[in-house]
C-alpha positions as CSV (number, residue, x, y, z in Angstrom):
1,M,141.6,-181.6,-71.2
2,E,140.6,-181.6,-67.6
3,R,137.7,-183.7,-66.3
4,G,136.1,-183.2,-62.9
5,N,135.2,-185.6,-60.2
6,V,137.4,-188.4,-61.4
7,T,139.2,-190.4,-58.7
8,A,142.9,-189.8,-59.2
9,T,144.0,-193.4,-58.7
10,V,145.6,-195.8,-61.1
11,M,145.4,-199.6,-60.9
12,T,148.9,-201.2,-60.8
13,V,149.8,-204.9,-60.7
14,L,150.2,-204.4,-56.9
15,G,146.9,-202.6,-56.5
16,P,145.6,-199.1,-56.8
17,I,147.9,-196.1,-56.1
18,S,147.5,-192.3,-56.2
19,A,148.2,-190.9,-59.6
20,A,150.3,-188.3,-57.9
21,D,152.7,-191.2,-56.9
22,L,153.3,-192.5,-60.4
23,G,156.3,-190.4,-61.0
24,V,158.0,-190.4,-64.4
25,T,156.0,-192.8,-66.5
26,L,156.6,-194.8,-69.7
27,P,153.2,-195.1,-71.3
28,H,153.9,-197.8,-73.8
29,E,156.4,-200.6,-73.1
30,H,156.6,-204.4,-72.9
31,L,158.5,-206.1,-70.1
32,F,157.3,-209.5,-71.4
33,I,156.1,-210.3,-75.0
34,D,155.8,-213.0,-77.5
35,L,155.8,-211.8,-81.1
36,L,156.2,-215.2,-82.8
37,A,152.8,-214.7,-84.5
38,Y,154.5,-211.9,-86.4
39,V,157.5,-214.1,-87.2
40,D,155.1,-216.8,-88.6
41,E,152.9,-214.4,-90.5
42,L,155.8,-212.5,-92.0
43,G,157.6,-215.7,-92.8
44,K,155.1,-216.0,-95.7
45,Y,156.8,-213.0,-97.3
46,Q,160.4,-213.6,-96.6
47,S,163.0,-216.2,-95.8
48,S,165.6,-215.4,-93.1
49,E,169.1,-216.8,-92.6
50,I,169.1,-215.7,-89.0
51,L,165.7,-217.1,-88.1
52,D,166.9,-219.5,-85.4
53,D,170.1,-217.8,-84.4
54,P,170.9,-216.5,-80.9
55,V,170.9,-212.8,-80.6
56,E,174.6,-211.9,-80.5
57,L,176.9,-209.0,-81.5
58,R,177.9,-210.8,-84.7
59,N,174.3,-210.7,-86.1
60,L,173.1,-207.6,-84.3
61,Q,173.1,-205.4,-87.5
62,A,171.1,-208.0,-89.4
63,I,168.6,-208.3,-86.6
64,R,168.2,-204.5,-86.3
65,G,167.4,-204.5,-90.1
66,N,164.9,-207.3,-89.8
67,P,163.7,-207.7,-86.2
68,Y,161.0,-210.3,-87.1
69,G,163.5,-212.4,-89.0
70,N,164.8,-213.9,-85.7
71,R,162.6,-215.9,-83.4
72,L,164.5,-215.4,-80.2
73,N,164.6,-211.6,-80.8
74,C,160.8,-211.6,-80.6
75,I,160.5,-213.1,-77.1
76,L,161.0,-211.4,-73.8
77,D,160.3,-213.9,-71.0
78,D,163.1,-213.6,-68.5
79,V,162.1,-212.0,-65.1
80,D,165.7,-211.5,-64.0
81,L,166.6,-209.8,-67.3
82,A,163.5,-207.6,-67.1
83,C,164.4,-206.6,-63.5
84,R,168.0,-205.6,-64.5
85,E,166.7,-203.5,-67.3
86,V,164.0,-201.9,-65.2
87,E,166.6,-201.1,-62.5
88,L,168.3,-198.8,-65.0
89,F,165.0,-197.0,-65.6
90,R,164.6,-196.6,-61.9
91,A,168.1,-195.3,-61.5
92,A,167.5,-192.7,-64.1
93,G,164.5,-191.4,-62.1
94,G,161.7,-193.5,-63.5
95,G,158.7,-194.4,-61.5
96,T,156.1,-196.3,-63.5
97,I,156.0,-198.5,-66.6
98,V,152.8,-199.2,-68.5
99,D,153.0,-202.6,-70.0
100,V,150.5,-202.8,-72.9
101,T,151.2,-206.5,-73.8
102,N,147.8,-208.1,-74.3
103,S,146.8,-211.8,-74.2
104,D,147.5,-212.3,-77.9
105,I,151.2,-211.4,-77.6
106,G,152.3,-212.9,-74.4
107,S,150.7,-211.1,-71.5
108,N,152.4,-212.1,-68.2
109,P,150.7,-210.5,-65.2
110,I,152.5,-212.7,-62.7
111,G,155.9,-211.7,-64.2
112,L,154.9,-208.0,-64.1
113,R,154.0,-208.4,-60.4
114,D,157.4,-210.0,-59.8
115,V,159.2,-207.2,-61.5
116,A,157.2,-204.5,-59.6
117,E,158.0,-206.3,-56.3
118,Q,161.7,-206.7,-57.0
119,T,162.4,-203.3,-58.4
120,G,160.0,-201.0,-56.6
121,V,158.9,-199.6,-60.0
122,N,155.1,-199.3,-60.4
123,V,153.8,-201.4,-63.3
124,V,150.4,-201.0,-65.0
125,A,149.1,-203.9,-67.0
126,G,146.9,-203.7,-70.1
127,V,144.0,-205.8,-71.4
128,G,143.2,-206.1,-75.1
129,H,143.6,-208.0,-78.3
130,Y,146.1,-207.4,-81.1
131,V,146.0,-207.3,-84.9
132,N,144.0,-209.9,-86.8
133,F,146.7,-212.5,-87.6
134,A,147.7,-212.6,-83.9
135,Q,144.2,-213.1,-82.6
136,G,143.1,-216.5,-81.6
137,A,140.2,-218.3,-83.4
138,K,138.1,-217.9,-80.3
139,V,138.4,-214.1,-80.4
140,R,137.7,-214.1,-84.2
141,G,134.4,-215.9,-83.5
142,M,133.2,-213.6,-80.8
143,S,130.8,-210.6,-81.2
144,V,131.6,-207.1,-80.1
145,D,129.6,-207.5,-77.0
146,Q,131.2,-210.8,-76.1
147,I,134.7,-209.3,-76.5
148,A,133.7,-206.3,-74.4
149,G,132.3,-208.6,-71.8
150,G,135.7,-210.4,-71.6
151,F,137.5,-207.1,-71.2
152,L,135.2,-206.0,-68.4
153,G,135.5,-209.3,-66.7
154,E,139.2,-209.0,-66.5
155,I,139.1,-205.3,-65.6
156,E,136.9,-206.2,-62.6
157,N,138.3,-209.6,-61.6
158,G,141.8,-209.8,-62.9
159,L,143.8,-211.0,-66.0
160,G,143.2,-214.7,-66.5
161,A,143.5,-216.6,-63.1
162,S,146.1,-214.2,-61.8
163,G,143.7,-211.8,-59.9
164,I,145.9,-208.9,-61.2
165,R,143.7,-206.1,-62.6
166,P,144.7,-204.0,-65.6
167,G,144.9,-200.3,-65.5
168,I,144.6,-199.5,-69.2
169,I,142.8,-201.0,-72.2
170,G,145.4,-201.8,-74.7
171,E,147.3,-202.2,-76.7
172,I,144.4,-202.6,-79.2
173,G,145.9,-203.8,-82.5
174,T,144.9,-202.1,-85.8
175,T,146.2,-202.3,-89.3
176,W,144.8,-200.4,-92.3
177,P,142.5,-200.9,-94.0
178,L,141.1,-202.0,-90.7
179,H,140.3,-205.7,-90.6
180,P,136.7,-206.5,-89.5
181,N,138.1,-208.5,-86.6
182,E,140.2,-205.5,-85.5
183,E,137.2,-203.2,-85.8
184,K,135.2,-205.6,-83.5
185,V,138.0,-205.3,-80.9
186,L,138.2,-201.6,-81.3
187,R,134.5,-201.2,-80.7
188,A,134.6,-203.6,-77.8
189,A,137.4,-201.5,-76.3
190,A,135.1,-198.5,-76.6
191,I,132.3,-200.3,-74.7
192,A,134.8,-201.4,-72.0
193,H,136.1,-197.9,-71.7
194,R,132.6,-196.4,-71.3
195,H,131.8,-198.9,-68.5
196,S,135.2,-198.9,-66.7
197,G,136.6,-195.4,-67.4
198,L,140.0,-196.9,-68.4
199,T,141.9,-195.2,-71.1
200,I,142.3,-196.9,-74.5
201,S,145.8,-197.3,-76.0
202,V,145.8,-198.1,-79.7
203,H,148.5,-199.7,-81.9
204,V,148.4,-197.6,-85.0
205,H,150.2,-199.6,-87.7
206,P,153.5,-197.7,-88.2
207,P,153.5,-197.7,-92.1
208,T,150.1,-196.0,-92.1
209,R,148.6,-192.7,-91.1
210,S,145.3,-194.2,-90.0
211,G,144.8,-192.2,-86.7
212,H,141.7,-190.4,-87.8
213,G,140.0,-193.6,-89.0
214,V,140.6,-195.1,-85.5
215,L,139.3,-191.9,-83.8
216,D,136.3,-191.9,-86.0
217,I,135.3,-195.4,-84.9
218,L,135.9,-194.6,-81.2
219,E,134.0,-191.3,-81.5
220,D,131.1,-193.2,-83.1
221,E,131.1,-195.4,-80.0
222,G,130.9,-192.5,-77.7
223,V,134.5,-192.5,-76.4
224,D,135.9,-189.3,-75.0
225,L,138.8,-188.9,-77.3
226,R,140.8,-187.2,-74.5
227,R,141.1,-190.8,-73.1
228,V,142.6,-192.2,-76.3
229,V,146.3,-192.8,-76.9
230,L,147.5,-193.2,-80.5
231,G,150.7,-195.2,-80.5
232,H,153.5,-195.4,-83.0
233,V,152.5,-192.2,-84.8
234,D,156.1,-190.9,-84.7
235,A,156.8,-193.3,-87.6
236,A,154.9,-190.9,-89.9
237,L,157.7,-188.4,-89.5
238,A,159.8,-190.6,-91.9
239,H,157.1,-191.7,-94.3
240,S,158.5,-191.4,-97.8
241,D,155.3,-190.1,-99.4
242,I,155.0,-186.9,-97.4
243,E,157.3,-184.2,-96.1
244,F,158.2,-183.7,-92.5
245,A,156.0,-180.7,-92.1
246,E,153.0,-182.6,-93.4
247,A,153.6,-185.3,-90.8
248,V,153.7,-182.8,-88.0
249,D,150.5,-181.3,-89.4
250,Y,148.9,-184.8,-89.3
251,H,149.9,-185.1,-85.6
252,R,148.6,-181.6,-84.9
253,S,145.2,-182.6,-86.5
254,L,145.0,-185.7,-84.3
255,A,145.8,-183.7,-81.2
256,Q,143.2,-181.1,-82.1
257,R,140.6,-183.9,-81.7
258,G,141.8,-184.4,-78.1
259,A,143.8,-187.6,-78.4
260,F,147.2,-188.2,-76.9
261,I,150.0,-188.3,-79.5
262,E,152.5,-191.0,-78.6
263,Y,156.0,-190.9,-79.9
264,D,156.8,-194.3,-78.5
265,L,159.5,-195.6,-80.8
266,C,162.2,-193.3,-79.3
267,G,165.7,-194.7,-79.9
268,N,164.6,-196.7,-83.0
269,S,165.6,-195.3,-86.4
270,G,166.6,-196.2,-89.9
271,Y,165.2,-198.4,-92.6
272,F,163.0,-201.2,-91.3
273,T,161.3,-204.2,-92.9
274,D,158.8,-206.7,-91.5
275,G,158.9,-208.8,-94.7
276,A,155.5,-207.6,-96.0
277,N,156.3,-203.9,-95.7
278,A,159.3,-201.7,-95.6
279,W,159.6,-198.1,-94.3
280,W,161.8,-195.6,-92.6
281,L,161.7,-194.9,-89.0
282,P,162.6,-191.3,-88.0
283,S,165.7,-190.3,-86.1
284,D,165.5,-189.0,-82.6
285,R,166.4,-185.6,-84.0
286,E,163.3,-185.6,-86.1
287,R,161.2,-186.7,-83.1
288,C,162.6,-183.9,-81.0
289,K,162.1,-181.3,-83.7
290,A,158.5,-182.4,-84.1
291,I,157.8,-182.4,-80.4
292,A,159.2,-178.9,-80.2
293,E,156.9,-177.7,-83.1
294,L,153.9,-179.3,-81.5
295,A,154.7,-177.8,-78.1
296,S,155.1,-174.3,-79.8
297,A,151.7,-174.9,-81.4
298,G,150.1,-175.4,-77.9
299,F,150.0,-179.2,-77.8
300,L,152.7,-179.9,-75.2
301,E,150.0,-181.5,-73.0
302,S,149.0,-183.9,-75.7
303,L,152.4,-185.5,-76.0
304,L,153.7,-188.8,-74.6
305,I,157.0,-190.5,-75.2
306,S,158.2,-194.0,-74.7
307,Q,160.5,-196.7,-76.3
308,D,158.1,-199.6,-77.1
309,V,160.7,-202.1,-76.0
310,G,159.5,-205.3,-77.6
311,H,162.6,-207.1,-78.9
312,K,165.8,-208.3,-77.3
313,H,167.9,-206.0,-79.4
314,Y,166.1,-203.0,-77.8
315,L,167.5,-204.0,-74.4
316,T,170.8,-202.6,-73.1
317,E,172.2,-206.1,-72.5
318,Y,171.8,-206.7,-76.2
319,G,173.2,-203.5,-77.5
320,G,170.0,-201.4,-77.4
321,W,168.7,-198.3,-75.6
322,G,166.5,-199.9,-73.0
323,Y,163.8,-198.4,-70.9
324,S,165.7,-195.3,-69.7
325,H,166.5,-193.6,-73.0
326,V,163.8,-191.0,-72.9
327,L,165.1,-190.0,-69.4
328,T,168.8,-189.8,-70.5
329,G,170.0,-189.2,-74.1
330,F,166.6,-188.3,-75.5
331,R,166.1,-185.7,-72.7
332,A,169.3,-184.0,-73.7
333,M,168.2,-184.0,-77.3
334,L,164.9,-182.4,-76.4
335,A,166.8,-179.7,-74.5
336,D,168.6,-178.8,-77.8
337,F,165.2,-178.0,-79.3
338,G,164.1,-175.8,-76.4
339,I,162.1,-178.4,-74.3
340,D,163.4,-177.5,-70.8
341,A,163.2,-179.6,-67.6
342,N,159.6,-178.4,-67.0
343,G,158.6,-179.4,-70.5
344,H,160.2,-182.8,-70.2
345,D,158.4,-183.2,-66.8
346,Q,155.1,-182.3,-68.4
347,I,155.6,-185.0,-71.1
348,T,157.0,-187.7,-68.9
349,R,155.1,-187.2,-65.6
350,R,152.1,-185.0,-65.7
351,N,150.8,-186.0,-69.1
352,P,150.9,-189.8,-68.5
353,A,149.2,-189.4,-65.1
354,R,146.4,-187.4,-66.6
355,M,146.2,-189.9,-69.5
356,L,145.7,-192.7,-67.0
357,V,143.1,-191.1,-64.7
358,G,141.4,-188.5,-67.0
359,S,141.8,-185.6,-64.6
360,R,144.4,-183.1,-63.4
361,V,146.9,-184.6,-61.0
362,P,148.2,-182.6,-58.1
363,E,151.6,-181.0,-58.9
């Protein structure tokens, strides 16, 4: 998965840094996000008694079972809160957070810069568009080339009027079957990747196993699949229509095509509903077992782990696991399955650095 002659630098919200200085990296997180488009869309399929409640201990279990049934749970917009949570990540040994919040779901580049300045943690911003119902009318009316041009303009000149440049294309929203507007954005991301060299991070809808369909489109557009991250695929480990071993085989087949396999829902488990769909999310034990099996099959260098913090109830101040879980509790769980300190370092430091720059990073 090595590529030669690629400058080993990564664009952060404070400017470019050497990939060797990234340290332990979370490849898929949200320091700021606005998922009210989800609340409004899924409100068509459900009513919620906790819709306008504050997020509190008394209703935490209800919110965990239906995260999109509470509006305030779907908004992260507090710089001070973000800094407190990120400080816990830094204290656990963390170095970099990749924030893949795109403009459809509350991208806040100025806020990201504030967090980076106040905590000393590197922050990489993303550029992209989300699933169809969250896209604005302007995006839906644009052509593939127009969307790609918009991506490239922000990659070169900065997100909006902020002047802050993204370091990754994503997250790019997909559902399945792929909506035509989502396919436009996916193909536009491919064009932007070919011109900029930035990696593409894809939101693979958790109830689906649509990774190969996504890769087929990107491959058709000439994308080097070694520069593609397939997010949320760990959800397949708990899909009720297949066995665990079949899900691992699915992940192995994706990795064989060169893509990064991202288990980015670490900490999240149990039965989940968004109103329109309901499915199980795997336990961390299942995630660790699958990681160990993929590592034994020779795919340790294809793995990424993160928590995809995107709701208040994921934060430690609201009873969640926060941004440091993969460096603390989850690390201990991996050790039980034979992933030692070097293996954990491979997944959390070397793999993300290579993912972001496309070349081997100095040890």
